[in-house]
TIMAR-63843 format. One record per residue (C-alpha): residue number from 0; residue in one letter; x, y, z. Coordinates in Angstrom, 1 decimal. Example, Ala and Ser with C-alpha at 12.3 -4.5 7.8 and 13.67 -1.06 7.14 Angstrom:
2
(0, 'A', (12.3, -4.5, 7.8)),
(1, 'S', (13.7, -1.1, 7.1)),
This chain:
451
(0, 'M', (-1.1, -38.6, -4.1)),
(1, 'Q', (-0.5, -34.9, -4.1)),
(2, 'L', (-3.2, -32.9, -5.8)),
(3, 'Y', (-2.6, -29.4, -4.3)),
(4, 'N', (0.3, -27.0, -3.8)),
(5, 'T', (2.1, -27.5, -0.5)),
(6, 'L', (4.8, -24.8, -0.7)),
(7, 'S', (4.6, -21.1, 0.1)),
(8, 'A', (5.5, -18.5, -2.6)),
(9, 'E', (8.7, -17.6, -0.7)),
(10, 'E', (9.8, -21.3, -0.5)),
(11, 'R', (9.1, -21.8, -4.2)),
(12, 'A', (11.1, -18.7, -5.2)),
(13, 'I', (14.1, -20.0, -3.3)),
(14, 'M', (13.8, -23.4, -5.0)),
(15, 'I', (13.6, -21.7, -8.4)),
(16, 'D', (16.7, -19.7, -7.8)),
(17, 'D', (18.6, -22.7, -6.4)),
(18, 'A', (17.6, -24.8, -9.4)),
(19, 'G', (19.2, -22.3, -11.7)),
(20, 'K', (16.9, -23.3, -14.6)),
(21, 'Q', (15.6, -20.8, -17.1)),
(22, 'R', (11.8, -20.8, -17.1)),
(23, 'L', (9.3, -20.0, -19.8)),
(24, 'T', (6.0, -18.1, -19.2)),
(25, 'L', (3.2, -19.0, -21.6)),
(26, 'S', (-0.5, -19.2, -21.9)),
(27, 'F', (-3.1, -21.0, -23.9)),
(28, 'Y', (-6.8, -21.8, -24.0)),
(29, 'A', (-9.1, -24.3, -25.7)),
(30, 'Y', (-12.9, -24.7, -25.9)),
(31, 'A', (-13.9, -28.3, -25.7)),
(32, 'Q', (-16.5, -30.6, -24.1)),
(33, 'I', (-15.1, -32.0, -20.9)),
(34, 'S', (-17.4, -34.6, -19.3)),
(35, 'N', (-15.6, -34.7, -15.9)),
(36, 'P', (-13.8, -31.5, -15.2)),
(37, 'T', (-12.7, -32.6, -11.7)),
(38, 'Q', (-11.1, -35.7, -13.0)),
(39, 'F', (-9.5, -33.7, -15.8)),
(40, 'R', (-8.2, -31.2, -13.2)),
(41, 'N', (-6.6, -33.9, -11.1)),
(42, 'E', (-4.9, -35.5, -14.2)),
(43, 'L', (-3.4, -32.2, -15.2)),
(44, 'F', (-2.1, -31.4, -11.7)),
(45, 'L', (-0.4, -34.7, -11.4)),
(46, 'A', (1.2, -34.6, -14.8)),
(47, 'W', (2.2, -30.9, -14.7)),
(48, 'N', (3.4, -30.9, -11.1)),
(49, 'S', (6.0, -33.6, -12.1)),
(50, 'L', (7.2, -31.2, -14.9)),
(51, 'E', (7.6, -28.3, -12.4)),
(52, 'V', (4.8, -26.3, -13.9)),
(53, 'L', (3.6, -23.3, -11.9)),
(54, 'G', (0.6, -21.2, -12.8)),
(55, 'R', (-3.1, -20.4, -12.7)),
(56, 'I', (-5.3, -22.8, -14.6)),
(57, 'Y', (-9.1, -22.9, -14.9)),
(58, 'V', (-10.9, -25.9, -16.2)),
(59, 'A', (-14.7, -26.3, -16.9)),
(60, 'S', (-17.0, -28.4, -18.9)),
(61, 'E', (-16.4, -26.0, -21.7)),
(62, 'G', (-12.6, -26.2, -21.8)),
(63, 'I', (-9.4, -24.9, -20.3)),
(64, 'N', (-7.8, -21.5, -19.8)),
(65, 'A', (-4.1, -21.6, -18.6)),
(66, 'Q', (-1.4, -19.1, -17.7)),
(67, 'L', (1.8, -20.8, -16.5)),
(68, 'S', (5.5, -21.1, -16.4)),
(69, 'L', (7.8, -24.1, -16.6)),
(70, 'P', (11.5, -24.9, -17.0)),
(71, 'A', (12.5, -24.4, -20.6)),
(72, 'D', (14.1, -27.8, -20.6)),
(73, 'N', (10.6, -29.3, -19.9)),
(74, 'F', (8.9, -27.5, -22.8)),
(75, 'Y', (8.6, -30.4, -25.2)),
(76, 'A', (7.7, -32.9, -22.5)),
(77, 'F', (4.9, -30.5, -21.5)),
(78, 'K', (3.7, -30.4, -25.1)),
(79, 'D', (3.6, -34.1, -25.2)),
(80, 'A', (1.7, -34.2, -21.9)),
(81, 'I', (-1.1, -31.9, -23.2)),
(82, 'E', (-1.3, -33.5, -26.6)),
(83, 'V', (-2.5, -36.7, -24.9)),
(84, 'Y', (-5.8, -34.9, -25.1)),
(85, 'D', (-7.1, -34.7, -28.7)),
(86, 'F', (-8.6, -31.2, -28.3)),
(87, 'M', (-5.1, -29.9, -27.4)),
(88, 'K', (-3.1, -31.4, -30.2)),
(89, 'G', (-1.4, -28.7, -32.2)),
(90, 'I', (-2.7, -26.0, -29.8)),
(91, 'R', (-1.0, -22.6, -30.0)),
(92, 'L', (1.1, -21.8, -27.0)),
(93, 'N', (1.5, -18.0, -26.5)),
(94, 'I', (5.1, -17.5, -25.3)),
(95, 'A', (5.3, -14.4, -23.1)),
(96, 'V', (7.0, -11.3, -24.6)),
(97, 'E', (9.1, -10.8, -21.5)),
(98, 'Q', (10.3, -13.7, -19.3)),
(99, 'D', (10.6, -13.8, -15.5)),
(100, 'D', (11.5, -16.9, -13.6)),
(101, 'H', (9.2, -15.8, -10.8)),
(102, 'S', (6.1, -15.0, -12.9)),
(103, 'F', (4.2, -17.8, -11.1)),
(104, 'L', (5.1, -19.3, -7.7)),
(105, 'K', (2.3, -21.8, -7.2)),
(106, 'L', (0.5, -24.4, -9.3)),
(107, 'T', (-3.2, -23.7, -9.0)),
(108, 'V', (-5.7, -25.7, -11.0)),
(109, 'K', (-9.3, -24.8, -10.3)),
(110, 'V', (-12.6, -26.2, -11.6)),
(111, 'R', (-15.0, -23.4, -12.6)),
(112, 'D', (-18.4, -23.1, -14.2)),
(113, 'K', (-16.7, -21.3, -17.1)),
(114, 'I', (-13.1, -20.7, -18.1)),
(115, 'V', (-13.9, -17.0, -18.5)),
(116, 'A', (-16.5, -15.3, -16.4)),
(117, 'D', (-18.6, -13.8, -19.2)),
(118, 'G', (-22.1, -13.9, -17.6)),
(119, 'L', (-23.6, -15.4, -20.8)),
(120, 'V', (-26.1, -18.2, -21.2)),
(121, 'D', (-24.4, -20.2, -23.9)),
(122, 'E', (-27.5, -22.2, -24.7)),
(123, 'T', (-29.2, -19.1, -26.1)),
(124, 'F', (-26.8, -18.6, -29.1)),
(125, 'D', (-24.3, -20.5, -31.2)),
(126, 'V', (-20.9, -20.1, -29.5)),
(127, 'T', (-19.1, -21.7, -32.5)),
(128, 'N', (-20.2, -18.9, -34.9)),
(129, 'I', (-17.3, -16.7, -34.1)),
(130, 'G', (-15.8, -13.7, -35.8)),
(131, 'I', (-13.1, -13.8, -38.5)),
(132, 'H', (-9.6, -14.2, -37.1)),
(133, 'L', (-7.0, -11.7, -38.3)),
(134, 'K', (-3.2, -11.9, -38.2)),
(135, 'A', (-1.1, -8.9, -37.3)),
(136, 'K', (-0.7, -7.6, -40.8)),
(137, 'E', (-4.4, -7.9, -41.6)),
(138, 'F', (-5.3, -6.4, -38.3)),
(139, 'N', (-3.1, -3.3, -39.0)),
(140, 'E', (-4.7, -2.9, -42.4)),
(141, 'L', (-8.2, -3.0, -41.0)),
(142, 'L', (-7.3, -0.5, -38.3)),
(143, 'E', (-6.8, 2.0, -41.1)),
(144, 'D', (-10.2, 1.4, -42.6)),
(145, 'P', (-12.5, 4.4, -41.8)),
(146, 'N', (-15.4, 2.0, -41.5)),
(147, 'T', (-13.7, 0.1, -38.6)),
(148, 'I', (-14.5, 0.4, -34.9)),
(149, 'V', (-11.8, -1.2, -32.8)),
(150, 'V', (-12.8, -2.2, -29.3)),
(151, 'D', (-10.5, -3.3, -26.4)),
(152, 'M', (-12.2, -6.2, -24.7)),
(153, 'R', (-10.1, -6.0, -21.6)),
(154, 'N', (-10.7, -4.2, -18.3)),
(155, 'H', (-9.8, -0.6, -17.5)),
(156, 'Y', (-6.6, -1.4, -15.5)),
(157, 'E', (-5.4, -3.4, -18.5)),
(158, 'S', (-6.1, -0.9, -21.3)),
(159, 'E', (-4.8, 2.0, -19.1)),
(160, 'I', (-1.1, 1.0, -19.6)),
(161, 'G', (-1.3, -0.1, -23.2)),
(162, 'H', (-3.7, -0.3, -26.1)),
(163, 'F', (-4.1, -0.1, -29.8)),
(164, 'T', (-4.2, 3.3, -31.3)),
(165, 'K', (-7.8, 4.5, -32.1)),
(166, 'A', (-9.2, 1.8, -29.8)),
(167, 'I', (-12.3, 2.4, -27.7)),
(168, 'K', (-11.8, 1.2, -24.2)),
(169, 'P', (-14.9, 0.3, -22.0)),
(170, 'D', (-14.3, 1.6, -18.5)),
(171, 'V', (-15.2, -1.7, -16.8)),
(172, 'D', (-13.9, -3.9, -14.0)),
(173, 'T', (-14.8, -7.2, -15.6)),
(174, 'F', (-15.3, -8.8, -19.0)),
(175, 'R', (-19.0, -9.5, -18.4)),
(176, 'E', (-19.7, -5.8, -17.8)),
(177, 'S', (-18.3, -4.8, -21.2)),
(178, 'L', (-20.6, -6.9, -23.4)),
(179, 'P', (-23.9, -5.1, -22.8)),
(180, 'I', (-22.2, -1.7, -22.8)),
(181, 'I', (-20.6, -2.4, -26.2)),
(182, 'E', (-23.8, -3.7, -27.7)),
(183, 'E', (-25.8, -0.7, -26.5)),
(184, 'Q', (-23.3, 2.0, -27.6)),
(185, 'L', (-22.7, 0.5, -31.0)),
(186, 'A', (-26.3, -0.5, -31.7)),
(187, 'E', (-26.5, 1.9, -34.6)),
(188, 'H', (-23.5, 0.4, -36.4)),
(189, 'K', (-24.5, -3.3, -36.6)),
(190, 'Q', (-24.6, -3.2, -40.4)),
(191, 'D', (-22.5, -0.3, -41.6)),
(192, 'K', (-19.3, -0.7, -39.5)),
(193, 'K', (-16.7, -3.4, -39.0)),
(194, 'L', (-16.4, -4.4, -35.4)),
(195, 'L', (-12.7, -5.2, -34.7)),
(196, 'M', (-11.9, -6.7, -31.3)),
(197, 'Y', (-8.8, -7.7, -29.3)),
(198, 'C', (-7.7, -8.9, -25.9)),
(199, 'T', (-4.6, -10.3, -24.3)),
(200, 'G', (-4.5, -13.9, -25.7)),
(201, 'G', (-7.7, -14.2, -27.7)),
(202, 'I', (-9.9, -16.1, -25.3)),
(203, 'R', (-12.3, -13.3, -24.4)),
(204, 'C', (-12.8, -12.4, -28.1)),
(205, 'E', (-13.8, -16.0, -29.0)),
(206, 'K', (-17.0, -15.8, -26.9)),
(207, 'A', (-17.6, -12.1, -27.4)),
(208, 'S', (-17.4, -12.3, -31.2)),
(209, 'A', (-20.1, -15.1, -31.2)),
(210, 'Y', (-22.2, -13.1, -28.9)),
(211, 'F', (-22.1, -9.9, -31.0)),
(212, 'K', (-22.9, -11.9, -34.2)),
(213, 'H', (-25.9, -13.3, -32.4)),
(214, 'K', (-26.9, -9.8, -31.5)),
(215, 'G', (-26.9, -8.7, -35.1)),
(216, 'F', (-23.5, -7.4, -35.8)),
(217, 'E', (-22.7, -8.4, -39.4)),
(218, 'N', (-19.0, -7.7, -39.7)),
(219, 'V', (-17.2, -9.1, -36.7)),
(220, 'Y', (-13.4, -9.6, -36.6)),
(221, 'Q', (-10.9, -10.5, -33.9)),
(222, 'L', (-7.2, -10.5, -33.4)),
(223, 'E', (-5.9, -14.1, -33.6)),
(224, 'G', (-3.9, -15.0, -30.5)),
(225, 'G', (-4.4, -11.6, -29.0)),
(226, 'I', (-1.8, -9.0, -28.1)),
(227, 'I', (0.8, -11.6, -27.3)),
(228, 'E', (0.7, -13.3, -30.7)),
(229, 'Y', (0.4, -10.0, -32.5)),
(230, 'T', (3.6, -8.8, -30.9)),
(231, 'R', (5.4, -12.0, -32.0)),
(232, 'Q', (4.2, -11.5, -35.6)),
(233, 'V', (5.1, -7.8, -35.6)),
(234, 'K', (8.7, -8.6, -34.6)),
(235, 'A', (9.0, -11.6, -36.9)),
(236, 'E', (7.7, -9.8, -40.0)),
(237, 'G', (9.1, -6.3, -39.3)),
(238, 'L', (5.7, -4.7, -39.0)),
(239, 'E', (4.8, -1.4, -37.3)),
(240, 'S', (3.3, -2.0, -33.9)),
(241, 'K', (0.0, -0.3, -33.7)),
(242, 'F', (-0.2, -1.4, -30.0)),
(243, 'I', (1.5, 1.1, -27.8)),
(244, 'G', (2.7, 0.8, -24.2)),
(245, 'K', (2.6, -2.3, -22.0)),
(246, 'N', (0.5, -5.5, -22.1)),
(247, 'F', (-1.0, -6.2, -18.7)),
(248, 'V', (-0.5, -9.8, -17.6)),
(249, 'F', (-2.1, -11.7, -14.7)),
(250, 'D', (1.1, -12.9, -12.9)),
(251, 'H', (3.8, -11.4, -10.8)),
(252, 'R', (5.1, -9.3, -13.7)),
(253, 'L', (1.9, -7.4, -14.0)),
(254, 'G', (2.9, -6.2, -17.5)),
(255, 'E', (5.3, -6.8, -20.4)),
(256, 'R', (6.6, -3.9, -22.4)),
(257, 'I', (5.6, -3.9, -26.1)),
(258, 'T', (6.8, -0.4, -27.0)),
(259, 'D', (8.6, 2.4, -25.1)),
(260, 'D', (5.5, 4.6, -25.1)),
(261, 'I', (4.1, 5.4, -21.6)),
(262, 'V', (0.4, 6.1, -22.0)),
(263, 'S', (-0.6, 6.2, -18.3)),
(264, 'Q', (0.3, 8.2, -15.2)),
(265, 'C', (1.2, 7.6, -11.6)),
(266, 'H', (-2.1, 7.4, -9.7)),
(267, 'Q', (-0.6, 9.4, -6.8)),
(268, 'C', (1.3, 12.3, -8.4)),
(269, 'G', (0.3, 12.2, -12.1)),
(270, 'A', (3.9, 11.7, -13.4)),
(271, 'P', (4.2, 9.5, -16.6)),
(272, 'C', (4.3, 5.9, -15.3)),
(273, 'D', (3.0, 2.5, -16.3)),
(274, 'V', (4.2, 0.3, -13.4)),
(275, 'H', (1.4, -1.5, -11.6)),
(276, 'T', (2.0, -2.5, -8.0)),
(277, 'N', (-0.1, -3.8, -5.1)),
(278, 'C', (-0.3, -1.8, -1.9)),
(279, 'V', (2.1, -3.4, 0.6)),
(280, 'N', (-0.5, -3.3, 3.4)),
(281, 'E', (-1.7, -6.9, 3.4)),
(282, 'G', (-5.1, -5.7, 4.6)),
(283, 'C', (-5.5, -3.5, 1.4)),
(284, 'H', (-3.4, -5.0, -1.4)),
(285, 'L', (-5.0, -2.5, -3.9)),
(286, 'L', (-3.7, -2.7, -7.4)),
(287, 'F', (-2.6, 0.8, -8.7)),
(288, 'I', (0.1, 2.6, -10.7)),
(289, 'Q', (2.9, 4.1, -8.7)),
(290, 'C', (6.1, 5.8, -9.8)),
(291, 'D', (9.5, 5.3, -8.0)),
(292, 'S', (9.3, 8.6, -6.3)),
(293, 'C', (5.9, 7.9, -4.8)),
(294, 'A', (6.9, 4.3, -4.0)),
(295, 'A', (9.7, 5.7, -1.8)),
(296, 'K', (7.6, 8.5, -0.3)),
(297, 'M', (4.6, 6.3, 0.4)),
(298, 'E', (6.6, 3.1, 1.3)),
(299, 'G', (4.8, 1.2, -1.4)),
(300, 'C', (1.4, 2.1, 0.0)),
(301, 'C', (-1.7, 3.5, -1.7)),
(302, 'S', (-2.6, 5.9, 1.1)),
(303, 'A', (-1.3, 7.6, 4.3)),
(304, 'E', (-3.7, 5.3, 6.3)),
(305, 'C', (-2.0, 2.2, 4.9)),
(306, 'V', (1.5, 3.7, 5.7)),
(307, 'T', (0.3, 4.0, 9.3)),
(308, 'V', (-0.9, 0.4, 9.3)),
(309, 'I', (2.3, -1.2, 8.0)),
(310, 'H', (4.2, 0.3, 10.9)),
(311, 'L', (2.0, -1.3, 13.6)),
(312, 'P', (3.1, -4.5, 15.3)),
(313, 'E', (2.2, -7.6, 13.2)),
(314, 'E', (-0.4, -8.8, 15.7)),
(315, 'E', (-2.2, -5.4, 15.5)),
(316, 'Q', (-2.2, -5.6, 11.7)),
(317, 'K', (-3.7, -9.1, 11.9)),
(318, 'A', (-6.4, -7.9, 14.3)),
(319, 'I', (-7.3, -5.1, 11.9)),
(320, 'R', (-7.5, -7.5, 8.9)),
(321, 'R', (-9.5, -10.1, 10.9)),
(322, 'G', (-13.1, -10.2, 9.6)),
(323, 'I', (-12.7, -7.5, 7.0)),
(324, 'K', (-13.4, -8.6, 3.4)),
(325, 'N', (-11.2, -6.7, 1.0)),
(326, 'G', (-12.0, -8.7, -2.1)),
(327, 'N', (-14.3, -6.0, -3.6)),
(328, 'K', (-11.7, -3.3, -3.0)),
(329, 'I', (-8.9, -5.4, -4.6)),
(330, 'F', (-11.2, -6.3, -7.4)),
(331, 'K', (-11.9, -2.7, -8.2)),
(332, 'K', (-8.2, -2.4, -9.2)),
(333, 'G', (-7.1, 1.2, -9.3)),
(334, 'K', (-10.5, 2.7, -8.4)),
(335, 'S', (-10.2, 4.1, -4.9)),
(336, 'D', (-10.9, 7.6, -3.5)),
(337, 'V', (-7.3, 7.8, -2.3)),
(338, 'L', (-5.9, 7.7, -5.9)),
(339, 'T', (-6.1, 11.3, -7.0)),
(340, 'F', (-4.8, 11.0, -10.5)),
(341, 'K', (-6.9, 7.9, -11.3)),
(342, 'N', (-10.1, 9.6, -10.2)),
(343, 'Q', (-9.5, 12.7, -12.3)),
(344, 'E', (-10.6, 10.9, -15.4)),
(345, 'E', (-13.2, 8.6, -13.6)),
(346, 'T', (-15.9, 7.6, -16.0)),
(347, 'H', (-18.0, 5.2, -13.9)),
(348, 'G', (-18.5, 2.4, -16.4)),
(349, 'V', (-19.5, 4.4, -19.5)),
(350, 'F', (-18.1, 3.7, -23.0)),
(351, 'V', (-15.0, 5.8, -23.3)),
(352, 'A', (-13.3, 6.7, -26.6)),
(353, 'E', (-9.6, 7.3, -26.8)),
(354, 'K', (-8.7, 10.8, -25.8)),
(355, 'P', (-6.1, 12.5, -28.1)),
(356, 'K', (-2.9, 12.8, -26.3)),
(357, 'T', (0.8, 12.4, -27.0)),
(358, 'A', (2.4, 9.3, -25.6)),
(359, 'V', (5.5, 9.9, -23.5)),
(360, 'K', (8.6, 8.2, -24.7)),
(361, 'K', (10.6, 6.4, -22.1)),
(362, 'E', (14.0, 8.0, -22.0)),
(363, 'P', (17.0, 6.1, -21.0)),
(364, 'K', (18.1, 7.2, -17.5)),
(365, 'V', (21.8, 6.4, -18.0)),
(366, 'K', (24.2, 5.6, -20.7)),
(367, 'K', (25.2, 1.9, -20.5)),
(368, 'V', (26.7, -1.0, -22.3)),
(369, 'Y', (25.5, -4.6, -22.2)),
(370, 'I', (27.7, -7.0, -20.3)),
(371, 'G', (25.8, -10.2, -19.7)),
(372, 'K', (23.0, -12.0, -18.0)),
(373, 'G', (22.2, -13.5, -14.6)),
(374, 'T', (22.8, -17.3, -14.3)),
(375, 'H', (22.2, -18.0, -10.6)),
(376, 'F', (21.4, -16.5, -7.3)),
(377, 'F', (22.6, -17.9, -4.0)),
(378, 'P', (20.0, -16.7, -1.4)),
(379, 'K', (21.8, -17.3, 1.9)),
(380, 'P', (25.0, -15.4, 1.1)),
(381, 'S', (23.0, -13.1, -1.3)),
(382, 'I', (25.4, -13.5, -4.2)),
(383, 'G', (24.6, -13.2, -7.8)),
(384, 'Q', (26.3, -15.1, -10.6)),
(385, 'F', (26.6, -13.6, -14.1)),
(386, 'L', (27.9, -14.8, -17.5)),
(387, 'I', (29.9, -12.1, -19.2)),
(388, 'E', (28.8, -12.1, -22.9)),
(389, 'E', (30.2, -8.8, -24.1)),
(390, 'N', (32.7, -6.1, -23.1)),
(391, 'E', (34.2, -6.3, -19.6)),
(392, 'I', (33.7, -5.2, -16.0)),
(393, 'K', (36.2, -4.5, -13.2)),
(394, 'I', (36.2, -3.6, -9.6)),
(395, 'G', (35.1, 0.0, -9.1)),
(396, 'D', (32.7, -0.1, -12.1)),
(397, 'T', (29.2, 1.1, -11.5)),
(398, 'I', (26.8, -1.5, -12.9)),
(399, 'L', (23.1, -1.7, -13.6)),
(400, 'I', (21.1, -4.9, -13.1)),
(401, 'K', (17.7, -4.8, -14.9)),
(402, 'G', (14.7, -7.1, -15.0)),
(403, 'S', (10.9, -6.9, -15.2)),
(404, 'T', (10.6, -8.0, -11.5)),
(405, 'T', (14.0, -6.8, -10.2)),
(406, 'G', (13.5, -3.4, -11.7)),
(407, 'E', (16.6, -1.3, -12.2)),
(408, 'Q', (19.3, -1.6, -9.5)),
(409, 'K', (22.6, 0.3, -9.5)),
(410, 'L', (25.7, -0.5, -7.4)),
(411, 'V', (29.5, -0.3, -7.5)),
(412, 'I', (31.5, -3.5, -7.7)),
(413, 'E', (33.7, -3.6, -4.6)),
(414, 'E', (35.0, -7.2, -4.9)),
(415, 'M', (34.2, -10.2, -7.1)),
(416, 'L', (35.2, -13.7, -8.0)),
(417, 'V', (35.9, -14.5, -11.7)),
(418, 'N', (35.8, -18.2, -12.6)),
(419, 'D', (35.9, -18.9, -8.8)),
(420, 'L', (39.0, -16.8, -8.2)),
(421, 'A', (39.4, -13.3, -6.8)),
(422, 'Q', (40.1, -11.1, -9.8)),
(423, 'E', (40.1, -7.4, -10.7)),
(424, 'K', (38.5, -7.8, -14.1)),
(425, 'A', (36.0, -10.1, -15.9)),
(426, 'I', (35.9, -10.4, -19.7)),
(427, 'S', (33.7, -12.0, -22.3)),
(428, 'G', (33.2, -15.7, -21.6)),
(429, 'D', (34.0, -15.4, -17.8)),
(430, 'T', (31.6, -16.3, -15.0)),
(431, 'C', (31.7, -13.8, -12.2)),
(432, 'T', (30.0, -13.5, -8.8)),
(433, 'F', (29.6, -10.7, -6.3)),
(434, 'K', (27.5, -9.8, -3.3)),
(435, 'L', (24.1, -8.1, -3.9)),
(436, 'P', (21.7, -6.4, -1.5)),
(437, 'F', (18.7, -7.8, -3.5)),
(438, 'R', (17.6, -11.0, -5.3)),
(439, 'I', (18.2, -11.4, -9.0)),
(440, 'R', (16.4, -13.6, -11.6)),
(441, 'L', (17.8, -15.6, -14.4)),
(442, 'S', (16.1, -13.2, -16.9)),
(443, 'D', (18.0, -10.2, -15.5)),
(444, 'K', (20.5, -8.3, -17.7)),
(445, 'L', (23.8, -6.9, -16.5)),
(446, 'Y', (25.0, -3.5, -17.8)),
(447, 'K', (28.0, -1.2, -17.1)),
(448, 'I', (27.2, 2.4, -16.7)),
(449, 'T', (29.5, 4.5, -18.9)),
(450, 'D', (28.5, 8.1, -18.1)),
């Protein structure tokens, strides 16, 4: 009986590409009394592993917190599997704004003391006495109320790349740090102001709203379903998005774009940028924001020291890493002495109000027309397969392949197969394949550059 992941991330990525199935990334949570978390964990792993679920799931005696991906074809079977448990019947599943077949590459189900590390002693207050849930339209309306204080319940590296306008963003590394800071800084407004909170998917606000009501805040509200559900409702109802920038996510995507606004900067040169990355030095792995220019110059590293390390023989790199604990450095996410433009506005844990600044609009780099989407990648010959949905492409065309993980890759078509035959041109409805110097994902889009 297999109860743990046995494949490496690299092996799993190849399997996903070979399978050729579109995957859905989603998240959900539920507070419930679970008498035997370990047994519950094992049941979930067995059921979900058979459905090709990958992700990071925490279970505890207080409930479940899950971020995962699965083949789209298995979505309804997955719903049936979770609704075996009464407390998950009819549960809202937050479908990701942007999809990536490689968002998760392992299935990890862990038993924890809590499904969110909040540092609270639940027995000291009523955790069910939560704030009022607001839908997107109601949230937008309350944002305009002069008696409203809106607070971002996420960490500094999350709010840095995207947030609601007028939001106050605690400069903290963890959720548990934010609670006493918010209480102290807003102590004078417990009765006269409306406390409006939001987070990624809603789970942090559930516990926080109950905590603040316990501490005497009389008017407590929270965004139902978090930023993810807000974005869905904004699109469905044609509302104005008061959230600008990107929504940070805890998977390989590291973010999903909500609007074209860029509200952050490269931590190395200060250029407008909102792309998080991890330092490629395995002994560092620091999370920070890096633009394309600095990524090329610094070879994906956060510092000159790390550049030096990655050019050492592998055995020397392992020797350097041996016995060194980098957990705290990684955990500080974007707070390092080597990151010049992050440290310029360092605030060391104080409560920081939004600084007035003009968001930079992301300008299109090239003129292009949509052609189609990726449908398969053959790793050994490194060949991508695409379905042509609009317009046409031919040999000699410059194309752009774009995806949240793939990035933006340009190349010239030198030869291709159209419906398994060597052809000069592919039109709408055709399937074409050509050699690529990089891996594509099923969510990638194909464009033809026209300028």
